[in-house]
Structures are given as structure tokens and as C-alpha cells.
C-alpha atoms as an extended CHARMM CRD file, in Angstrom:
* protein
*
       102  EXT
         1         1  MET       CA             51.6020000000      -33.3770000000       12.9830000000  PROA      1               0.0000000000
         2         2  GLN       CA             48.4500000000      -34.8470000000       11.7930000000  PROA      2               0.0000000000
         3         3  ARG       CA             45.6110000000      -33.0720000000       10.1070000000  PROA      3               0.0000000000
         4         4  PHE       CA             42.1540000000      -33.7320000000       10.7340000000  PROA      4               0.0000000000
         5         5  ASP       CA             40.3330000000      -31.4510000000        8.1300000000  PROA      5               0.0000000000
         6         6  ASP       CA             38.2300000000      -34.0780000000        5.6580000000  PROA      6               0.0000000000
         7         7  GLY       CA             37.1950000000      -30.7290000000        3.7710000000  PROA      7               0.0000000000
         8         8  ALA       CA             34.2310000000      -29.9380000000        5.3000000000  PROA      8               0.0000000000
         9         9  HSD       CA             35.1590000000      -26.6510000000        6.3350000000  PROA      9               0.0000000000
        10        10  GLU       CA             36.0910000000      -26.1000000000        2.8310000000  PROA      10              0.0000000000
        11        11  GLU       CA             33.0670000000      -27.0330000000        1.2930000000  PROA      11              0.0000000000
        12        12  ARG       CA             31.3010000000      -25.3610000000        3.8220000000  PROA      12              0.0000000000
        13        13  GLU       CA             32.4630000000      -22.2520000000        2.8800000000  PROA      13              0.0000000000
        14        14  GLN       CA             31.2220000000      -22.6330000000       -0.5880000000  PROA      14              0.0000000000
        15        15  ARG       CA             27.4650000000      -23.3320000000        0.5180000000  PROA      15              0.0000000000
        16        16  GLN       CA             27.0790000000      -19.8760000000        2.5280000000  PROA      16              0.0000000000
        17        17  PRO       CA             26.7620000000      -17.5460000000       -0.9110000000  PROA      17              0.0000000000
        18        18  LEU       CA             24.2400000000      -20.2380000000       -2.0550000000  PROA      18              0.0000000000
        19        19  THR       CA             22.3170000000      -20.6200000000        0.7750000000  PROA      19              0.0000000000
        20        20  GLY       CA             22.2170000000      -16.3640000000        1.1250000000  PROA      20              0.0000000000
        21        21  ALA       CA             20.9520000000      -16.4150000000       -2.6490000000  PROA      21              0.0000000000
        22        22  ARG       CA             18.4780000000      -19.0630000000       -1.8870000000  PROA      22              0.0000000000
        23        23  PHE       CA             17.2710000000      -16.9150000000        1.2150000000  PROA      23              0.0000000000
        24        24  GLU       CA             16.9350000000      -13.7990000000       -0.6440000000  PROA      24              0.0000000000
        25        25  ARG       CA             15.1940000000      -15.5570000000       -3.8940000000  PROA      25              0.0000000000
        26        26  GLY       CA             12.6930000000      -17.0730000000       -1.3540000000  PROA      26              0.0000000000
        27        27  PHE       CA             12.2670000000      -13.3900000000       -0.1300000000  PROA      27              0.0000000000
        28        28  LEU       CA             12.5850000000      -11.6470000000       -3.1850000000  PROA      28              0.0000000000
        29        29  ALA       CA              9.7720000000      -13.9400000000       -4.9290000000  PROA      29              0.0000000000
        30        30  LEU       CA              6.8020000000      -13.3490000000       -2.7150000000  PROA      30              0.0000000000
        31        31  LEU       CA              7.3410000000       -8.9960000000       -2.8250000000  PROA      31              0.0000000000
        32        32  ASP       CA              7.6460000000       -8.8720000000       -6.8110000000  PROA      32              0.0000000000
        33        33  GLY       CA             11.1740000000       -8.3110000000       -6.4640000000  PROA      33              0.0000000000
        34        34  SER       CA             12.1410000000       -6.4200000000       -9.7040000000  PROA      34              0.0000000000
        35        35  CYS       CA             13.2620000000       -3.4200000000      -10.4170000000  PROA      35              0.0000000000
        36        36  ARG       CA              9.9260000000       -1.9200000000       -9.6650000000  PROA      36              0.0000000000
        37        37  THR       CA             10.0050000000       -2.5800000000       -6.0970000000  PROA      37              0.0000000000
        38        38  PRO       CA             12.0020000000       -0.6880000000       -3.8930000000  PROA      38              0.0000000000
        39        39  ILE       CA             13.7220000000       -3.8120000000       -1.3690000000  PROA      39              0.0000000000
        40        40  ALA       CA             16.7500000000       -4.2280000000        0.2750000000  PROA      40              0.0000000000
        41        41  GLY       CA             17.5820000000       -7.1810000000        1.8320000000  PROA      41              0.0000000000
        42        42  HSD       CA             20.8920000000       -9.0640000000        3.4840000000  PROA      42              0.0000000000
        43        43  CYS       CA             21.4640000000      -12.1790000000        4.3350000000  PROA      43              0.0000000000
        44        44  LYS       CA             24.6950000000      -13.1610000000        6.8040000000  PROA      44              0.0000000000
        45        45  VAL       CA             25.7490000000      -17.0160000000        7.1980000000  PROA      45              0.0000000000
        46        46  ILE       CA             27.5050000000      -18.0250000000        9.7000000000  PROA      46              0.0000000000
        47        47  GLY       CA             27.9570000000      -21.9310000000        9.9880000000  PROA      47              0.0000000000
        48        48  ASP       CA             25.2600000000      -23.5870000000        9.9730000000  PROA      48              0.0000000000
        49        49  SER       CA             23.6460000000      -19.8530000000       11.0190000000  PROA      49              0.0000000000
        50        50  ILE       CA             21.0080000000      -17.1500000000        9.0580000000  PROA      50              0.0000000000
        51        51  ASP       CA             20.9870000000      -13.8530000000       10.5440000000  PROA      51              0.0000000000
        52        52  PHE       CA             18.9650000000      -11.4730000000        7.5810000000  PROA      52              0.0000000000
        53        53  ARG       CA             17.1340000000       -8.3310000000        8.0000000000  PROA      53              0.0000000000
        54        54  GLY       CA             14.9220000000       -7.3720000000        5.3070000000  PROA      54              0.0000000000
        55        55  MET       CA             13.0790000000       -3.5860000000        4.0750000000  PROA      55              0.0000000000
        56        56  ILE       CA             10.4810000000       -2.8530000000        1.6620000000  PROA      56              0.0000000000
        57        57  ILE       CA             10.2690000000        1.1700000000        0.9020000000  PROA      57              0.0000000000
        58        58  SER       CA              7.5260000000        2.6470000000       -0.8320000000  PROA      58              0.0000000000
        59        59  PRO       CA              9.2050000000        4.6390000000       -4.1890000000  PROA      59              0.0000000000
        60        60  ASP       CA              8.5100000000        8.0300000000       -2.6230000000  PROA      60              0.0000000000
        61        61  GLY       CA             10.4180000000        6.8730000000        0.3910000000  PROA      61              0.0000000000
        62        62  ARG       CA              7.3190000000        7.6790000000        2.9520000000  PROA      62              0.0000000000
        63        63  GLU       CA              6.6730000000        4.4540000000        4.3820000000  PROA      63              0.0000000000
        64        64  ALA       CA              9.2030000000        1.5830000000        5.3900000000  PROA      64              0.0000000000
        65        65  PHE       CA              8.5520000000       -1.4210000000        6.7800000000  PROA      65              0.0000000000
        66        66  GLU       CA             11.2870000000       -4.0540000000        8.2190000000  PROA      66              0.0000000000
        67        67  THR       CA             11.5480000000       -7.5440000000        9.3680000000  PROA      67              0.0000000000
        68        68  SER       CA             14.4410000000      -10.0760000000       10.4370000000  PROA      68              0.0000000000
        69        69  ARG       CA             15.0180000000      -13.5780000000       10.6900000000  PROA      69              0.0000000000
        70        70  HSD       CA             17.7150000000      -16.2380000000       12.5760000000  PROA      70              0.0000000000
        71        71  GLY       CA             17.4680000000      -19.2590000000       11.7600000000  PROA      71              0.0000000000
        72        72  GLN       CA             19.3800000000      -22.4870000000       10.4770000000  PROA      72              0.0000000000
        73        73  ARG       CA             21.1190000000      -22.4410000000        6.5940000000  PROA      73              0.0000000000
        74        74  SER       CA             18.8440000000      -25.2610000000        5.9580000000  PROA      74              0.0000000000
        75        75  ASP       CA             15.7910000000      -23.3220000000        6.6350000000  PROA      75              0.0000000000
        76        76  ALA       CA             16.8340000000      -20.8670000000        4.1550000000  PROA      76              0.0000000000
        77        77  VAL       CA             13.9750000000      -20.8140000000        1.0970000000  PROA      77              0.0000000000
        78        78  ALA       CA             11.0290000000      -20.9770000000        4.2220000000  PROA      78              0.0000000000
        79        79  LEU       CA             12.7550000000      -18.5560000000        6.2400000000  PROA      79              0.0000000000
        80        80  GLY       CA             13.0770000000      -15.9140000000        3.2510000000  PROA      80              0.0000000000
        81        81  ALA       CA              9.1410000000      -16.5040000000        2.1600000000  PROA      81              0.0000000000
        82        82  ASP       CA              8.1670000000      -16.2480000000        5.8380000000  PROA      82              0.0000000000
        83        83  ALA       CA              9.8380000000      -12.6070000000        5.7700000000  PROA      83              0.0000000000
        84        84  ALA       CA              8.3360000000      -11.6050000000        2.7790000000  PROA      84              0.0000000000
        85        85  LYS       CA              5.0370000000      -12.4830000000        4.2560000000  PROA      85              0.0000000000
        86        86  GLU       CA              5.1590000000      -10.5930000000        6.9460000000  PROA      86              0.0000000000
        87        87  LEU       CA              6.4240000000       -7.5870000000        5.1530000000  PROA      87              0.0000000000
        88        88  ARG       CA              3.2030000000       -7.8510000000        2.6730000000  PROA      88              0.0000000000
        89        89  LYS       CA              0.9650000000       -8.1600000000        6.1530000000  PROA      89              0.0000000000
        90        90  GLN       CA              2.2580000000       -5.5600000000        7.3930000000  PROA      90              0.0000000000
        91        91  ALA       CA              2.8240000000       -2.9510000000        4.4080000000  PROA      91              0.0000000000
        92        92  GLY       CA             -0.9300000000       -4.1490000000        3.3060000000  PROA      92              0.0000000000
        93        93  GLU       CA             -1.8180000000       -5.3820000000       -0.2680000000  PROA      93              0.0000000000
        94        94  LYS       CA             -2.5770000000       -1.2050000000       -1.4130000000  PROA      94              0.0000000000
        95        95  PHE       CA              1.1620000000       -0.6290000000       -0.9210000000  PROA      95              0.0000000000
        96        96  PHE       CA              2.3620000000       -2.9680000000       -3.6060000000  PROA      96              0.0000000000
        97        97  THR       CA             -0.6810000000       -1.8830000000       -5.8930000000  PROA      97              0.0000000000
        98        98  ASP       CA              0.1820000000        1.8560000000       -5.7430000000  PROA      98              0.0000000000
        99        99  PHE       CA              2.9040000000        1.7160000000       -7.4560000000  PROA      99              0.0000000000
       100       100  SER       CA              3.1710000000       -1.4900000000       -9.4900000000  PROA      100             0.0000000000
       101       101  GLY       CA              2.7640000000        1.0210000000      -12.3860000000  PROA      101             0.0000000000
       102       102  ALA       CA              5.7300000000        2.7250000000      -11.3750000000  PROA      102             0.0000000000
């Protein structure tokens, strides 16, 4: 039996963590992703698709805002940035300035 695997599957498997990291970096960059900012994000890459859920939480836990995205792995950075922009809009800039010195 002849095998027709040209290595594409293995290459795709190796790119999945990189795609997830790119998405999450795009997300964190616009949310002051540091140890001062309570942020949660999970990017799941399946084939050429991305599923993402993200959340920001106030340090006292009283406020939380969530978002999700689904798209193509080629759009990972843009999707991450878009998710972050949505959370910033939901929470308002005061959310970020209230605990920026925490």
C-alpha cells in the first residue's frame, strides 16, 4: 500500500501552538496583559479553525467581561486584537485605570 502523506499533517500539528500564541498575544497586547491585569484566555486550534474565549476580571472580582471568537488560523492576530477591543469597549477605560496601580 502506498502512503500519500506528504508531511502536511505533521506541519499543521506543529503550527497549532504557534497560532494559539499569536492569537493570545494579540489579545493581551491591547489589554495591558501583565501581572497587574486579571485576564483569562484560551485559544483552541483545530485544523485551520480557531475557537477562543477570553475574559477580564476586576482585581476584587466584582466585575467580569467575556468574549469569544471563531475564525481562521490565518487571522489569529487580528481576531485576538478584535476580541481585546470588544472587552475594552464593554468594560470602559475606567475599568483599566481603576486598578492600574494595583
